[in-house]
C-alpha positions as CSV (number, residue, x, y, z in Angstrom):
1,X,20.5,4.8,1.6
2,X,18.4,6.7,4.1
3,X,17.4,5.1,7.4
4,X,13.7,5.1,8.2
5,X,13.9,8.1,10.5
6,X,16.0,10.0,8.0
7,X,13.6,9.3,5.2
8,X,10.7,10.4,7.3
9,X,12.4,13.6,8.0
10,X,13.3,14.0,4.3
11,X,9.7,13.4,3.2
12,X,8.5,16.0,5.8
13,X,11.0,18.5,4.6
14,X,10.0,18.3,0.9
15,X,6.4,18.8,1.8
16,X,4.9,15.3,1.7
17,X,2.3,15.0,4.4
18,X,2.1,11.8,6.3
19,X,-1.5,11.1,7.5
20,X,-0.6,7.9,9.3
21,X,2.3,5.5,9.5
22,X,2.6,2.8,6.9
23,X,1.1,-0.4,8.2
24,X,1.4,-4.0,7.0
25,X,-1.5,-3.7,4.6
26,X,-0.1,-0.5,3.1
27,X,3.4,-2.1,2.6
28,X,2.0,-5.2,1.0
29,X,-0.1,-3.1,-1.4
30,X,3.0,-1.2,-2.4
31,X,4.9,-4.5,-3.0
32,X,2.0,-6.0,-5.0
33,X,1.8,-2.8,-7.1
34,X,5.5,-3.0,-7.9
35,X,5.4,-6.7,-8.7
36,X,2.3,-6.4,-10.9
37,X,-0.2,-8.3,-8.8
38,X,-2.3,-5.2,-8.3
39,X,-2.7,-4.9,-12.1
40,X,-3.7,-8.6,-12.3
41,X,-6.3,-8.0,-9.6
42,X,-7.7,-5.1,-11.5
43,X,-7.9,-7.2,-14.7
44,X,-9.7,-9.9,-12.7
45,X,-12.2,-7.3,-11.5
46,X,-12.8,-6.1,-15.0
47,X,-13.3,-9.6,-16.5
48,X,-15.5,-11.0,-13.8
49,X,-17.2,-8.0,-12.4
50,X,-16.4,-9.2,-8.9
51,X,-14.1,-7.5,-6.4
52,X,-10.8,-9.0,-5.7
53,X,-11.0,-8.0,-2.0
54,X,-7.8,-6.1,-2.0
55,X,-9.1,-3.1,-0.1
56,X,-10.8,-5.3,2.6
57,X,-7.7,-7.4,3.0
58,X,-5.5,-4.3,3.3
59,X,-7.7,-2.8,6.0
60,X,-7.9,-6.1,7.9
61,X,-4.1,-6.3,7.9
62,X,-3.7,-2.7,9.0
63,X,-6.1,-3.4,11.9
64,X,-4.2,-6.5,13.0
65,X,-0.8,-5.1,13.3
C-alpha cells in the first residue's frame, strides 16, 4: 500500500491534477458515497424536492478543519 506522500506523487505522475488537498468534508463525502449514504440522500431529494444539505455540510466541514 502506498503512503500518502507516495500516492500524491503517483497521482501527479499519471496526470491527475490536484486542485486542493482533501479536507474533512471531501473525505466524508467519499466515505458516504462508498457506503451508499450519498445515494440515499439523492433519493430523499428526489422524493421530497428538498435539499439534503450535503454540499453545505461538506463546505462547512472543509472550512472548519
